[in-house]
Each structure stands twice: as C-alpha cells, then as structure tokens.
Steps between C-alpha positions, in 0.01 A plus 500: 500500500639836403451773760642846565674384819731218614280209611746414778575834664257744338765739357383707206834584338769297324250235389561201274268233357629157601403190302356235731570231240824618336528562128674207334370258761390158381178559697240713320280735706130410516424821312733385218707820487799574724427876481131461594414708812399181685862377468650827627534643847618850584806527725730782611865480395606362838247216503547421131873451563421303814271262308763431236756425770297213641521135411229362264176388669595663828283805453153360453292723724380753239134511599577573865765763427286661232206523741726662763632753249150586380386539861784744576429694181129522586581629850719766343225589252711405196284205386124529474432159344448383145228674306250236394480449127204263515162667449296374795179641348550301179568180694179542700298600195611192307420284806148647510460406133551139608861451392719266700840591643693326219296678235546838670873440534535421130286797398701750708832322446563455873546202731213315655635570849473872420138455402423327831688771689286770342176315556 
C-alpha cells in the first residue's frame, strides 16, 4: 500500500516505495505486477535500509507494523483513511433490483467481499 508516510514510524519525509515481493523474484505477486500498489509499502529511508539489511524471511510482520504506522499517522492527523471508490448507492440499488452479490460485483468490477461490506 502506498501512503504519504512511513508505515513503520509515520515519518512524512524521505519516503521510498519498497517492493514486498522483490522484482526479479521467482514468486509472482497475486496482483501479477511487481509495481502494483498492493505489492508496495511506503518506508522512510532509515527503515527501507533497515529492511534490506535483514535476512530473507525474517521480516514477516508487515500487517502489524503497517497498522502501527497508520495508527501513529492518524493520531498525528496525517492519515485520514482511504477514500472509498465503491459507490455504495449503486451497490444497494442493484441489490434492490434483485441482483445477487456475484452479479453486482461483476457489474461494478469489484470484489464480492466489497459488495457484502457495502450491504
């Protein structure tokens, strides 16, 4: 996830986008593209260097550290949360027309879990 702050410490300057699954790896990201935002995480220079100094598979706590960084950024007022791009009104309107979650997801080009979340 690309943010405007380091997900570990919350700094807002000297930021880099770090590839979670490195380019050139034999493992392909689920999204299919190494430069996809879901395969990137924003780090400050210090933490980016720190990550690259670690042994492989030792740093596997991304979700926890990312949540901590987001929490610090929210407390400082830097991060307000992601703006929703899914039209809740359209999801509900299609549901009222009798469409199922899978049909709605295909129509709006979103995931079924997102449909359920908005219902």
